[in-house]
Each structure stands twice: as structure tokens, then as C-alpha cells.
DSSP file (Angstrom, degrees, kcal/mol; ACC not computed):
  #  RESIDUE AA STRUCTURE BP1 BP2  ACC     N-H-->O    O-->H-N    N-H-->O    O-->H-N    TCO  KAPPA ALPHA  PHI   PSI    X-CA   Y-CA   Z-CA
    1    1 A M    >>        0   0    0      0, 0.0     4,-1.1     0, 0.0     3,-0.7   0.000 360.0 360.0 360.0 -39.8  -17.7   30.4   21.6
    2    2 A L  H 3>  +     0   0    0      1,-0.2     4,-1.9     2,-0.2     3,-0.1   0.806 360.0  60.2 -61.6 -30.4  -17.1   30.7   17.9
    3    3 A S  H 3> S+     0   0    0      1,-0.2     4,-0.8     2,-0.2    -1,-0.2   0.820 101.3  53.7 -67.0 -32.1  -14.6   27.9   18.1
    4    4 A V  H <4 S+     0   0    0     -3,-0.7    -1,-0.2     1,-0.2    -2,-0.2   0.833 115.8  38.7 -70.2 -32.0  -17.3   25.5   19.4
    5    5 A V  H  X S+     0   0    0     -4,-1.1     4,-1.9     2,-0.1     5,-0.2   0.721 102.1  73.4 -89.3 -23.9  -19.6   26.3   16.5
    6    6 A F  H  X S+     0   0    0     -4,-1.9     4,-2.7     1,-0.2     5,-0.2   0.930  95.4  46.0 -60.2 -52.7  -17.0   26.5   13.7
    7    7 A F  H  X S+     0   0    0     -4,-0.8     4,-2.7     1,-0.2    -1,-0.2   0.890 113.7  46.6 -66.5 -43.8  -16.1   22.8   13.3
    8    8 A P  H  > S+     0   0    0      0, 0.0     4,-2.5     0, 0.0     5,-0.2   0.912 115.2  47.4 -62.7 -40.5  -19.7   21.4   13.2
    9    9 A V  H  X S+     0   0    0     -4,-1.9     4,-2.3     2,-0.2    -2,-0.2   0.908 113.8  47.8 -65.7 -42.7  -20.8   24.1   10.8
   10   10 A L  H  X S+     0   0    0     -4,-2.7     4,-2.8    -5,-0.2     5,-0.3   0.920 111.9  50.0 -62.2 -44.3  -17.8   23.5    8.6
   11   11 A L  H  X S+     0   0    0     -4,-2.7     4,-2.5     1,-0.2     5,-0.2   0.942 113.6  43.7 -61.7 -48.7  -18.4   19.7    8.7
   12   12 A I  H  X S+     0   0    0     -4,-2.5     4,-2.4     1,-0.2     5,-0.2   0.887 114.8  50.7 -67.3 -37.9  -22.1   20.0    7.7
   13   13 A T  H  X S+     0   0    0     -4,-2.3     4,-2.2    -5,-0.2     5,-0.2   0.950 113.2  43.7 -61.2 -51.5  -21.3   22.6    5.0
   14   14 A V  H  X S+     0   0    0     -4,-2.8     4,-2.2     1,-0.2    -2,-0.2   0.904 116.3  47.5 -63.6 -42.4  -18.5   20.5    3.4
   15   15 A L  H  X S+     0   0    0     -4,-2.5     4,-2.5    -5,-0.3     5,-0.2   0.893 110.8  51.3 -66.9 -39.8  -20.5   17.3    3.6
   16   16 A S  H  X S+     0   0    0     -4,-2.4     4,-2.2    -5,-0.2    -2,-0.2   0.921 113.1  43.7 -64.7 -44.5  -23.7   18.9    2.2
   17   17 A I  H  X S+     0   0    0     -4,-2.2     4,-2.8    -5,-0.2     5,-0.3   0.913 114.3  51.6 -65.9 -40.8  -22.0   20.4   -0.8
   18   18 A A  H  X S+     0   0    0     -4,-2.2     4,-2.1    -5,-0.2    -2,-0.2   0.911 111.3  45.9 -64.2 -41.7  -20.0   17.2   -1.4
   19   19 A V  H  X S+     0   0    0     -4,-2.5     4,-2.3     2,-0.2     5,-0.2   0.916 114.0  49.8 -67.9 -41.4  -23.1   14.9   -1.3
   20   20 A Y  H  X S+     0   0    0     -4,-2.2     4,-2.4    -5,-0.2     5,-0.3   0.956 115.2  41.9 -60.2 -51.1  -25.0   17.4   -3.7
   21   21 A T  H  X>S+     0   0    0     -4,-2.8     4,-2.4     1,-0.2     6,-1.2   0.839 114.7  51.5 -69.1 -31.8  -22.2   17.6   -6.2
   22   22 A D  H  X5S+     0   0    0     -4,-2.1     4,-0.6    -5,-0.3    -1,-0.2   0.872 113.8  43.7 -73.6 -34.7  -21.5   13.9   -6.1
   23   23 A L  H  <5S+     0   0    0     -4,-2.3    -2,-0.2    -5,-0.2    -1,-0.2   0.879 124.2  34.8 -72.4 -38.7  -25.1   13.0   -6.6
   24   24 A T  H  <5S+     0   0    0     -4,-2.4    -2,-0.2    -5,-0.2    -3,-0.2   0.916 138.3  13.6 -86.4 -42.8  -25.6   15.5   -9.4
   25   25 A R  H  <5S-     0   0    0     -4,-2.4    -3,-0.2     2,-0.3    -2,-0.1   0.461  90.0-125.3-113.9  -5.1  -22.3   15.5  -11.2
   26   26 A R  S  <<S+     0   0    0     -5,-0.6     2,-0.3    -4,-0.6    -4,-0.2   0.862  80.2 100.9  58.0  38.8  -20.6   12.4   -9.8
   27   27 A Q        -     0   0    0     -6,-1.2    -2,-0.3    -9,-0.1    -1,-0.2  -0.991  62.2-149.8-151.5 139.9  -17.7   14.6   -8.8
   28   28 A I        -     0   0    0     -2,-0.3   -10,-0.1    -6,-0.1    52,-0.1  -0.968  34.1-123.7-112.7 118.7  -16.5   16.3   -5.6
   29   29 A P     >  -     0   0    0      0, 0.0     4,-1.7     0, 0.0     3,-0.5  -0.258   4.0-133.8 -70.7 147.8  -14.6   19.5   -6.4
   30   30 A N  H  >>S+     0   0    0      1,-0.2     4,-2.6     2,-0.2     5,-0.6   0.843 103.9  63.0 -65.2 -35.3  -11.1   20.1   -5.2
   31   31 A W  H  >5S+     0   0    0      1,-0.2     4,-0.9     3,-0.2    -1,-0.2   0.851 106.3  46.6 -59.3 -32.7  -11.9   23.6   -3.9
   32   32 A L  H  >5S+     0   0    0     -3,-0.5     4,-2.2     3,-0.2    -2,-0.2   0.940 117.7  38.1 -76.4 -49.1  -14.3   22.1   -1.5
   33   33 A T  H  X5S+     0   0    0     -4,-1.7     4,-2.4     2,-0.2    -2,-0.2   0.951 123.3  39.7 -69.2 -50.2  -12.1   19.3   -0.1
   34   34 A L  H  X5S+     0   0    0     -4,-2.6     4,-2.4     1,-0.2    -1,-0.2   0.841 116.6  52.7 -73.6 -29.6   -8.8   21.2   -0.1
   35   35 A G  H  X<S+     0   0    0     -4,-0.9     4,-2.9    -5,-0.6    -1,-0.2   0.915 110.8  47.1 -66.8 -42.3  -10.6   24.3    1.2
   36   36 A G  H  X S+     0   0    0     -4,-2.2     4,-2.2     2,-0.2    -2,-0.2   0.908 113.7  47.9 -63.7 -41.9  -12.2   22.3    4.0
   37   37 A L  H  X S+     0   0    0     -4,-2.4     4,-2.1     2,-0.2     5,-0.2   0.939 114.8  45.6 -62.6 -47.6   -8.9   20.8    4.9
   38   38 A G  H  X S+     0   0    0     -4,-2.4     4,-2.9     1,-0.2     5,-0.3   0.923 112.7  49.7 -63.9 -46.2   -7.1   24.1    4.8
   39   39 A L  H  X S+     0   0    0     -4,-2.9     4,-2.8     1,-0.2     5,-0.3   0.912 111.3  49.3 -61.6 -43.1   -9.8   26.0    6.8
   40   40 A A  H  X S+     0   0    0     -4,-2.2     4,-1.9    -5,-0.2    -1,-0.2   0.907 115.7  42.6 -64.3 -42.1   -9.8   23.3    9.5
   41   41 A L  H  X S+     0   0    0     -4,-2.1     4,-1.9    -5,-0.2    -2,-0.2   0.887 116.3  46.8 -74.4 -38.1   -6.1   23.3    9.9
   42   42 A I  H  X S+     0   0    0     -4,-2.9     4,-2.3    -5,-0.2    -2,-0.2   0.944 113.3  48.9 -66.1 -47.3   -5.7   27.1    9.7
   43   43 A W  H  X S+     0   0    0     -4,-2.8     4,-0.6    -5,-0.3    -2,-0.2   0.918 114.5  45.6 -62.9 -40.6   -8.5   27.7   12.3
   44   44 A S  H  < S+     0   0    0     -4,-1.9     8,-0.6    -5,-0.3     3,-0.5   0.845 110.3  53.8 -72.3 -31.6   -7.1   25.1   14.6
   45   45 A L  H >< S+     0   0    0     -4,-1.9     3,-1.4     1,-0.2    -1,-0.2   0.874 104.2  55.8 -66.9 -36.8   -3.6   26.5   14.2
   46   46 A L  H 3< S+     0   0    0     -4,-2.3    -1,-0.2     1,-0.3    -2,-0.2   0.704 105.7  53.3 -68.0 -18.1   -4.8   30.0   15.2
   47   47 A H  T 3< S-     0   0    0     -4,-0.6    -1,-0.3    -3,-0.5     4,-0.2   0.224 120.3 -93.2-103.6  12.2   -6.2   28.6   18.4
   48   48 A G    X>  -     0   0    0     -3,-1.4     4,-2.7     1,-0.1     3,-0.7  -0.133  39.2 -70.0 104.6 165.2   -2.9   27.0   19.5
   49   49 A A  H 3> S+     0   0    0      1,-0.2     4,-2.1     2,-0.2    -1,-0.1   0.810 122.8  63.4 -67.5 -29.5   -1.0   23.8   19.4
   50   50 A V  H 34 S+     0   0    0      1,-0.2    -1,-0.2     2,-0.2    -2,-0.1   0.863 114.9  33.4 -63.0 -32.1   -3.4   22.0   21.8
   51   51 A I  H <> S+     0   0    0     -3,-0.7     4,-1.1    -7,-0.3    -2,-0.2   0.868 118.2  54.5 -86.4 -42.2   -6.1   22.4   19.1
   52   52 A F  H  X S+     0   0    0     -4,-2.7     4,-2.4    -8,-0.6     3,-0.2   0.897 100.5  54.1 -63.9 -47.8   -3.9   22.1   16.0
   53   53 A F  H  X S+     0   0    0     -4,-2.1     4,-2.5     1,-0.2    -1,-0.2   0.858 106.1  50.7 -67.5 -36.4   -2.1   18.8   16.6
   54   54 A P  H  > S+     0   0    0      0, 0.0     4,-1.8     0, 0.0    37,-1.2   0.896 113.5  47.6 -65.0 -34.6   -5.3   16.6   17.1
   55   55 A H  H  X S+     0   0    0     -4,-1.1     4,-1.7    35,-0.3    35,-0.3   0.872 112.4  48.4 -72.0 -36.1   -6.7   18.1   13.9
   56   56 A L  H  X S+     0   0    0     -4,-2.4     4,-2.1     2,-0.2    -1,-0.2   0.902 111.7  50.2 -65.9 -41.8   -3.5   17.5   12.0
   57   57 A A  H  X S+     0   0    0     -4,-2.5     4,-2.8     1,-0.2    -2,-0.2   0.852 106.3  56.2 -64.4 -35.1   -3.4   13.9   13.4
   58   58 A G  H  X S+     0   0    0     -4,-1.8     4,-1.8     2,-0.2    29,-0.3   0.880 108.2  47.1 -63.5 -39.5   -7.0   13.5   12.2
   59   59 A A  H  X S+     0   0    0     -4,-1.7     4,-0.9    27,-0.3    -2,-0.2   0.899 112.8  50.1 -66.8 -40.2   -6.0   14.4    8.7
   60   60 A A  H >< S+     0   0    0     -4,-2.1     3,-0.5     1,-0.2    -2,-0.2   0.899 110.9  48.3 -66.9 -39.7   -3.0   12.0    9.0
   61   61 A L  H >< S+     0   0    0     -4,-2.8     3,-1.3     1,-0.2    -1,-0.2   0.878 109.0  54.0 -69.1 -33.9   -5.3    9.2   10.2
   62   62 A A  H >< S+     0   0    0     -4,-1.8     3,-2.0     1,-0.3    -1,-0.2   0.684  87.4  81.2 -71.3 -17.2   -7.7    9.9    7.4
   63   63 A S  T X< S+     0   0    0     -4,-0.9     3,-1.9    -3,-0.5     4,-0.5   0.664  70.2  81.4 -65.5 -13.8   -4.9    9.5    4.8
   64   64 A V  T X> S+     0   0    0     -3,-1.3     3,-1.1     1,-0.3     4,-0.7   0.799  81.8  65.6 -59.9 -26.3   -5.4    5.7    5.1
   65   65 A W  H <> S+     0   0    0     -3,-2.0     4,-1.3     1,-0.2    -1,-0.3   0.682  84.3  72.1 -72.1 -15.6   -8.2    6.2    2.7
   66   66 A L  H <> S+     0   0    0     -3,-1.9     4,-2.4     1,-0.2    -1,-0.2   0.799  90.2  60.6 -66.9 -27.3   -5.7    7.3    0.0
   67   67 A V  H <> S+     0   0    0     -3,-1.1     4,-2.0    -4,-0.5    -1,-0.2   0.933 102.9  49.8 -62.5 -44.5   -4.6    3.6   -0.1
   68   68 A F  H  X>S+     0   0    0     -4,-0.7     5,-2.2     1,-0.2     6,-1.1   0.847 109.9  51.1 -64.4 -32.4   -8.1    2.7   -1.2
   69   69 A W  H ><5S+     0   0    0     -4,-1.3     3,-0.9     4,-0.2    -1,-0.2   0.928 110.0  49.3 -69.3 -42.6   -8.0    5.4   -3.9
   70   70 A R  H 3<5S+     0   0    0     -4,-2.4    -2,-0.2     1,-0.3    -1,-0.2   0.817 110.0  52.0 -65.7 -30.0   -4.6    4.1   -5.2
   71   71 A L  H 3<5S-     0   0    0     -4,-2.0    -1,-0.3    -5,-0.2    -2,-0.2   0.612 118.0-114.5 -80.8 -12.4   -6.1    0.6   -5.3
   72   72 A G  T <<5S+     0   0    0     -3,-0.9    -3,-0.2    -4,-0.6    -2,-0.1   0.553  87.8 110.1  94.5   6.7   -9.0    1.8   -7.3
   73   73 A Y  S   <S+     0   0    0     -5,-2.2     2,-0.3    -6,-0.2    -4,-0.2   0.595  78.7  36.5 -89.8 -13.4  -11.7    1.2   -4.8
   74   74 A L  S    S-     0   0    0     -6,-1.1    -2,-0.2    -5,-0.1    -1,-0.1  -0.986  83.7-112.3-141.0 144.9  -12.5    4.8   -4.0
   75   75 A G     >  -     0   0    0     -2,-0.3     4,-2.0     1,-0.1     5,-0.2  -0.365  28.7-115.8 -75.6 160.1  -12.6    8.0   -6.1
   76   76 A G  H  > S+     0   0    0      1,-0.2     4,-2.3     2,-0.2     5,-0.2   0.861 115.4  52.8 -64.5 -36.2  -10.0   10.7   -5.7
   77   77 A G  H  > S+     0   0    0      2,-0.2     4,-2.2     1,-0.2    -1,-0.2   0.889 108.6  51.2 -66.6 -38.1  -12.6   13.2   -4.5
   78   78 A D  H  > S+     0   0    0      2,-0.2     4,-1.9     1,-0.2    -2,-0.2   0.904 110.3  48.7 -64.8 -40.3  -13.8   10.8   -1.9
   79   79 A A  H  X S+     0   0    0     -4,-2.0     4,-1.5     1,-0.2    -2,-0.2   0.905 113.3  46.2 -67.3 -39.9  -10.3   10.3   -0.6
   80   80 A K  H  X S+     0   0    0     -4,-2.3     4,-2.1     2,-0.2    -1,-0.2   0.837 108.9  56.4 -72.0 -30.2   -9.7   14.0   -0.4
   81   81 A L  H  X S+     0   0    0     -4,-2.2     4,-2.7     1,-0.2    -1,-0.2   0.901 105.0  52.5 -64.4 -38.6  -13.1   14.5    1.3
   82   82 A M  H  X S+     0   0    0     -4,-1.9     4,-2.6     2,-0.2    -2,-0.2   0.873 106.3  52.8 -65.5 -37.0  -11.9   12.0    4.0
   83   83 A L  H  X S+     0   0    0     -4,-1.5     4,-2.1     2,-0.2    -1,-0.2   0.935 111.6  46.5 -62.8 -44.2   -8.8   14.1    4.5
   84   84 A A  H  X S+     0   0    0     -4,-2.1     4,-2.2     2,-0.2    -2,-0.2   0.918 113.2  48.2 -63.4 -42.9  -10.9   17.2    5.0
   85   85 A V  H  X S+     0   0    0     -4,-2.7     4,-2.9     1,-0.2     5,-0.3   0.895 109.9  53.2 -65.6 -39.3  -13.3   15.3    7.4
   86   86 A G  H  X S+     0   0    0     -4,-2.6     4,-2.3     1,-0.2   -27,-0.3   0.902 111.1  46.3 -61.2 -40.4  -10.3   14.0    9.4
   87   87 A A  H  < S+     0   0    0     -4,-2.1    -1,-0.2   -29,-0.3    -2,-0.2   0.848 114.2  47.9 -70.9 -33.3   -9.0   17.5    9.8
   88   88 A I  H  < S+     0   0    0     -4,-2.2    -2,-0.2    -5,-0.2    -1,-0.2   0.923 117.9  39.8 -72.0 -40.9  -12.3   18.9   10.8
   89   89 A L  H  < S-     0   0    0     -4,-2.9     4,-0.3    -5,-0.2    -2,-0.2   0.865 102.0-137.3 -76.7 -36.5  -13.1   16.1   13.3
   90   90 A G     X  -     0   0    0     -4,-2.3     4,-2.2   -35,-0.3   -35,-0.3  -0.229  36.9 -59.3  93.4 168.1   -9.7   15.7   14.9
   91   91 A S  H  > S+     0   0    0    -37,-1.2     4,-1.6     1,-0.2     5,-0.2   0.875 127.9  46.3 -62.5 -47.5   -7.9   12.5   15.8
   92   92 A P  H  > S+     0   0    0      0, 0.0     4,-1.4     0, 0.0    -1,-0.2   0.940 119.8  40.3 -63.7 -41.9  -10.3   10.8   18.2
   93   93 A K  H  > S+     0   0    0     -4,-0.3     4,-2.8     1,-0.2    -2,-0.2   0.769 107.8  63.0 -76.9 -25.0  -13.3   11.4   16.1
   94   94 A A  H  X S+     0   0    0     -4,-2.2     4,-2.0     2,-0.2    -1,-0.2   0.867 102.8  50.9 -65.3 -35.7  -11.5   10.6   12.9
   95   95 A I  H  X S+     0   0    0     -4,-1.6     4,-1.7     2,-0.2    -2,-0.2   0.930 112.7  44.9 -66.0 -45.1  -10.9    7.1   14.1
   96   96 A A  H  X S+     0   0    0     -4,-1.4     4,-2.8     1,-0.2     5,-0.2   0.904 110.3  55.5 -64.6 -38.7  -14.6    6.7   14.9
   97   97 A A  H  X S+     0   0    0     -4,-2.8     4,-3.1     1,-0.2     5,-0.3   0.889 104.1  54.3 -61.0 -38.5  -15.5    8.3   11.6
   98   98 A T  H  X S+     0   0    0     -4,-2.0     4,-2.1     2,-0.2    -1,-0.2   0.919 111.6  44.2 -61.4 -42.8  -13.4    5.6    9.8
   99   99 A V  H  X S+     0   0    0     -4,-1.7     4,-2.0     2,-0.2    -2,-0.2   0.936 117.0  44.8 -65.7 -46.6  -15.3    2.8   11.5
  100  100 A Y  H  X S+     0   0    0     -4,-2.8     4,-2.9     2,-0.2     5,-0.2   0.877 112.8  51.2 -67.2 -37.3  -18.7    4.5   10.9
  101  101 A I  H  X S+     0   0    0     -4,-3.1     4,-3.2    -5,-0.2     5,-0.2   0.924 110.1  50.2 -64.8 -43.8  -17.9    5.3    7.3
  102  102 A A  H  X S+     0   0    0     -4,-2.1     4,-2.0    -5,-0.3    -2,-0.2   0.893 112.7  46.8 -62.9 -39.1  -16.9    1.7    6.7
  103  103 A L  H  X S+     0   0    0     -4,-2.0     4,-2.0     2,-0.2    -2,-0.2   0.924 115.5  44.7 -67.5 -44.1  -20.1    0.5    8.2
  104  104 A A  H  X S+     0   0    0     -4,-2.9     4,-2.7     2,-0.2    -2,-0.2   0.896 113.2  51.1 -66.5 -39.9  -22.2    2.9    6.2
  105  105 A G  H  X S+     0   0    0     -4,-3.2     4,-2.6     2,-0.2    -1,-0.2   0.882 109.3  50.7 -64.2 -38.4  -20.3    2.2    3.0
  106  106 A G  H  X S+     0   0    0     -4,-2.0     4,-2.4    -5,-0.2    -1,-0.2   0.901 111.7  47.1 -67.6 -39.1  -20.8   -1.6    3.5
  107  107 A M  H  X S+     0   0    0     -4,-2.0     4,-2.4     2,-0.2    -2,-0.2   0.899 114.1  48.4 -65.4 -40.0  -24.6   -1.0    4.0
  108  108 A Q  H  X S+     0   0    0     -4,-2.7     4,-2.1     2,-0.2    -2,-0.2   0.903 112.7  47.6 -66.5 -38.1  -24.7    1.2    0.9
  109  109 A A  H  X S+     0   0    0     -4,-2.6     4,-2.7     2,-0.2     5,-0.2   0.915 112.6  48.5 -69.5 -42.3  -22.8   -1.3   -1.1
  110  110 A A  H  X S+     0   0    0     -4,-2.4     4,-2.6     1,-0.2    -2,-0.2   0.936 113.9  46.1 -63.5 -45.3  -24.9   -4.2    0.0
  111  111 A S  H  X S+     0   0    0     -4,-2.4     4,-2.5     2,-0.2    -1,-0.2   0.871 112.7  50.7 -67.2 -35.2  -28.2   -2.4   -0.7
  112  112 A T  H  X S+     0   0    0     -4,-2.1     4,-2.6    -5,-0.2     5,-0.2   0.924 112.2  46.9 -66.8 -43.2  -26.9   -1.1   -4.1
  113  113 A L  H  X S+     0   0    0     -4,-2.7     4,-2.1     2,-0.2    -2,-0.2   0.923 113.9  47.5 -61.1 -45.4  -25.9   -4.7   -5.1
  114  114 A F  H  X S+     0   0    0     -4,-2.6     4,-1.5    -5,-0.2    -2,-0.2   0.927 114.1  47.5 -62.7 -45.6  -29.2   -6.1   -4.0
  115  115 A W  H  X S+     0   0    0     -4,-2.5     4,-1.5     1,-0.2    -2,-0.2   0.929 115.8  43.0 -63.6 -47.4  -31.1   -3.3   -5.8
  116  116 A H  H  X S+     0   0    0     -4,-2.6     4,-2.9     1,-0.2    -1,-0.2   0.793 106.9  61.0 -72.4 -26.6  -29.2   -3.7   -9.1
  117  117 A H  H  < S+     0   0    0     -4,-2.1    -1,-0.2    -5,-0.2    -2,-0.2   0.897 110.7  40.1 -66.3 -38.3  -29.3   -7.4   -9.0
  118  118 A Y  H  < S+     0   0    0     -4,-1.5    -1,-0.2    -5,-0.2    -2,-0.2   0.757 120.3  44.6 -82.2 -23.9  -33.0   -7.5   -9.1
  119  119 A R  H  < S+     0   0    0     -4,-1.5    -2,-0.2     1,-0.2    -3,-0.2   0.850 130.4  19.6 -85.0 -34.7  -33.3   -4.6  -11.6
  120  120 A H    ><  +     0   0    0     -4,-2.9     3,-1.5    -5,-0.1    -1,-0.2  -0.610  64.1 162.5-134.2  74.1  -30.6   -5.7  -14.0
  121  121 A P  G >  S+     0   0    0      0, 0.0     3,-0.8     0, 0.0    -1,-0.1   0.755  75.3  61.8 -65.0 -23.3  -29.9   -9.4  -13.6
  122  122 A A  G >  S+     0   0    0      1,-0.2     3,-0.7     2,-0.1    -5,-0.1   0.490  82.1  82.7 -82.4  -2.2  -28.1   -9.7  -16.9
  123  123 A A  G X   +     0   0    0     -3,-1.5     3,-1.4     1,-0.2    -1,-0.2   0.395  60.2 101.1 -79.9   4.2  -25.4   -7.1  -15.9
  124  124 A G  G <   +     0   0    0     -3,-0.8    -1,-0.2     1,-0.3    -2,-0.1   0.583  69.3  63.8 -67.8 -10.5  -23.5   -9.9  -14.1
  125  125 A N  G <  S+     0   0    0     -3,-0.7    -1,-0.3     2,-0.1    -2,-0.1   0.627  88.2  82.6 -91.5 -13.9  -21.0  -10.3  -16.9
  126  126 A R  S <  S-     0   0    0     -3,-1.4     5,-0.1     1,-0.1    -3,-0.0  -0.550  94.9 -88.6 -88.4 155.0  -19.5   -6.7  -16.6
  127  127 A P    >>  -     0   0    0      0, 0.0     4,-1.8     0, 0.0     3,-0.9  -0.257  41.6-114.3 -58.1 150.8  -16.8   -5.7  -14.0
  128  128 A I  H 3> S+     0   0    0      1,-0.3     4,-2.3     2,-0.2    -2,-0.1   0.800 113.3  57.7 -63.7 -32.0  -18.3   -4.6  -10.7
  129  129 A R  H 34 S+     0   0    0      1,-0.2    -1,-0.3     2,-0.2     5,-0.0   0.828 111.1  43.6 -68.8 -30.0  -17.2   -1.0  -11.0
  130  130 A Q  H <4 S+     0   0    0     -3,-0.9    -2,-0.2     2,-0.1    -1,-0.2   0.795 116.2  48.8 -81.0 -30.6  -19.1   -0.7  -14.3
  131  131 A R  H  < S+     0   0    0     -4,-1.8    -2,-0.2     1,-0.2    -3,-0.2   0.925 123.2  20.1 -75.2 -45.6  -22.1   -2.5  -13.0
  132  132 A F     <  +     0   0    0     -4,-2.3     2,-0.2    -5,-0.1    -1,-0.2  -0.504  68.4 169.7-132.0  63.7  -22.8   -0.8   -9.7
  133  133 A P        +     0   0    0      0, 0.0    -4,-0.1     0, 0.0    -3,-0.0  -0.557  12.4 175.6 -72.2 138.9  -21.3    2.7   -9.3
  134  134 A F        -     0   0    0     -2,-0.2     2,-0.7  -108,-0.0    -2,-0.0  -0.999  37.9-104.7-143.0 148.8  -22.5    4.6   -6.3
  135  135 A P    >   -     0   0    0      0, 0.0     3,-1.1     0, 0.0     4,-0.4  -0.586  26.1-166.1 -73.8 113.3  -21.6    7.9   -4.7
  136  136 A Y  T 3> S+     0   0    0     -2,-0.7     4,-2.1     1,-0.2     3,-0.2   0.575  75.0  84.5 -78.4  -6.9  -19.6    7.1   -1.6
  137  137 A S  H 3> S+     0   0    0      1,-0.2     4,-2.6     2,-0.2    -1,-0.2   0.769  83.1  61.8 -67.2 -22.0  -20.0   10.6   -0.3
  138  138 A L  H <> S+     0   0    0     -3,-1.1     4,-2.5     2,-0.2    -1,-0.2   0.928 106.6  43.5 -65.8 -43.1  -23.3    9.5    1.2
  139  139 A A  H  > S+     0   0    0     -4,-0.4     4,-2.8    -3,-0.2     5,-0.3   0.897 113.3  52.0 -68.5 -38.5  -21.5    7.0    3.3
  140  140 A I  H  X S+     0   0    0     -4,-2.1     4,-2.5     2,-0.2     5,-0.2   0.936 112.1  46.2 -61.7 -46.1  -18.8    9.5    4.2
  141  141 A A  H  X S+     0   0    0     -4,-2.6     4,-2.4     2,-0.2     5,-0.3   0.943 114.7  46.3 -61.6 -49.0  -21.5   12.0    5.3
  142  142 A A  H  X S+     0   0    0     -4,-2.5     4,-1.9     1,-0.2    -2,-0.2   0.925 117.2  43.8 -62.2 -45.1  -23.5    9.5    7.3
  143  143 A G  H  X S+     0   0    0     -4,-2.8     4,-2.4     2,-0.2    -1,-0.2   0.869 114.0  49.5 -68.2 -38.5  -20.4    8.1    9.0
  144  144 A S  H  X S+     0   0    0     -4,-2.5     4,-1.8    -5,-0.3    -2,-0.2   0.928 113.0  45.2 -70.2 -44.6  -18.8   11.5    9.7
  145  145 A I  H  X S+     0   0    0     -4,-2.4     4,-1.5    -5,-0.2     5,-0.2   0.895 113.3  51.7 -65.9 -38.4  -22.0   13.0   11.3
  146  146 A S  H  X S+     0   0    0     -4,-1.9     4,-3.2    -5,-0.3    -2,-0.2   0.916 109.4  50.4 -64.5 -40.8  -22.5    9.8   13.3
  147  147 A A  H  < S+     0   0    0     -4,-2.4    -1,-0.2     1,-0.2    -2,-0.2   0.829 107.3  54.5 -65.6 -29.9  -18.9   10.0   14.6
  148  148 A F  H  < S+     0   0    0     -4,-1.8    -1,-0.2     1,-0.2    -2,-0.2   0.873 123.6  24.2 -70.1 -34.8  -19.4   13.6   15.6
  149  149 A F  H  < S+     0   0    0     -4,-1.5    -2,-0.2     1,-0.2    -1,-0.2   0.665 118.9  56.2-108.0 -18.6  -22.5   12.8   17.7
  150  150 A I  S  < S-     0   0    0     -4,-3.2    -1,-0.2    -5,-0.2     5,-0.1  -0.948  78.6-137.3-117.5 110.9  -22.0    9.1   18.7
  151  151 A P    >>  -     0   0    0      0, 0.0     4,-1.1     0, 0.0     3,-0.6  -0.370  19.5-121.9 -63.4 145.7  -18.7    8.2   20.5
  152  152 A L  H 3> S+     0   0    0      1,-0.2     4,-1.8     2,-0.2     3,-0.3   0.838 108.4  59.6 -62.1 -37.1  -17.2    5.0   19.3
  153  153 A P  H 3> S+     0   0    0      0, 0.0     4,-2.1     0, 0.0    -1,-0.2   0.852 101.8  57.2 -60.9 -31.2  -17.2    3.3   22.8
  154  154 A L  H <> S+     0   0    0     -3,-0.6     4,-2.0     2,-0.2    -2,-0.2   0.900 103.3  52.2 -63.2 -38.6  -20.9    3.7   22.8
  155  155 A L  H  X S+     0   0    0     -4,-1.1     4,-1.6    -3,-0.3    -1,-0.2   0.905 109.9  48.8 -63.2 -41.9  -21.2    1.8   19.5
  156  156 A F  H  < S+     0   0    0     -4,-1.8     4,-0.4     1,-0.2    -1,-0.2   0.870 111.0  50.5 -66.8 -34.4  -19.1   -1.1   21.0
  157  157 A R  H >< S+     0   0    0     -4,-2.1     3,-0.5     1,-0.2    -1,-0.2   0.859 108.3  52.8 -70.6 -32.6  -21.3   -1.2   24.1
  158  158 A L  H 3< S+     0   0    0     -4,-2.0    -1,-0.2     1,-0.2    -2,-0.2   0.864 117.1  37.3 -69.1 -34.7  -24.5   -1.3   22.0
  159  159 A F  T 3< S+     0   0    0     -4,-1.6     2,-0.3    -5,-0.1    -1,-0.2   0.251  88.4 111.9-106.7  13.5  -23.3   -4.3   20.0
  160  160 A S    <         0   0    0     -3,-0.5    -3,-0.0    -4,-0.4    -4,-0.0  -0.653 360.0 360.0 -83.8 141.6  -21.5   -6.3   22.7
  161  161 A F              0   0    0     -2,-0.3    -1,-0.1     0, 0.0    -4,-0.0   0.444 360.0 360.0-111.2 360.0  -23.1   -9.5   23.7
């Protein structure tokens, strides 16, 4: 019974602390991301290979976000948070989380650009990262929680014409 409760509680705890620290300090601590990653993998390893390998694969699938960090589109804390989220969710839900996080991040970026354009129209001469920084942990939290509760095929069925 504890196994069923552990991963949702870990996910919500890690995401809540990450969003809070990202909003207040613009930083996601390493102890949180690496601790969440380690706890998810150790807990799943203690429950056997059938549980461990999907969670390890989830972390591996989430490592695609490291590319965006290396290109400068994502902060290092956000990329490590995605590794922790991938390990917590496991491989099928990590794929759904990637889609949901990209959708949530796109909506957050569009609303941030729209909001700042009307508040600071003269800021158009500066590079975009200096003009409109925003905490991506909000999109990670929204997408991860959505992936945990809404299966990806349901999303495709909702938006198929």
C-alpha cells in the first residue's frame, strides 16, 4: 500500500518545493532535484526490477531536457528537476509529461510575452532571455501533475477532429 502512495507524495512534494524556491529565489536546489531522483530510483529498486526499470527509463527519457539546458533555453535546475520527475513518474508517464510540459511551457511563454509586451513595449531591443525571464518550474509542475492524472491517449482523443 505504501508503494502506491509514495510516488504521488514524492512528486507533489518535490514540485511544490521547486516551484516555491524558483518563484522566490529563481533557483531550484540540487538537494531537491538529486534527492528526488535518488529517492525514486532507490525506492523502485527496493521493490524489484519490474518497478525499477520503468523508473530508470523515465529518467533516461527526461534527459532529453538536458539538450535544452546545453543550448541555453532552460536552466540547469529545471533540467535536473525534469530528471527527477521522469524517475518519479516512470517511462510511460514521463513521455506524457514531456508533451504536457511543452504545452504548459508554450502557454506560459506566450502569456509572459503578451503581458510584458504591453507593460514594457520599449524592451524590444534587448535579447529575449533578458527581457522575459520566467520560472519554468510552473510549467514542469503543471505538466507533470497533468501527466500523472490524465493519460496521453485521452489528450489525443480530446483534440482529434
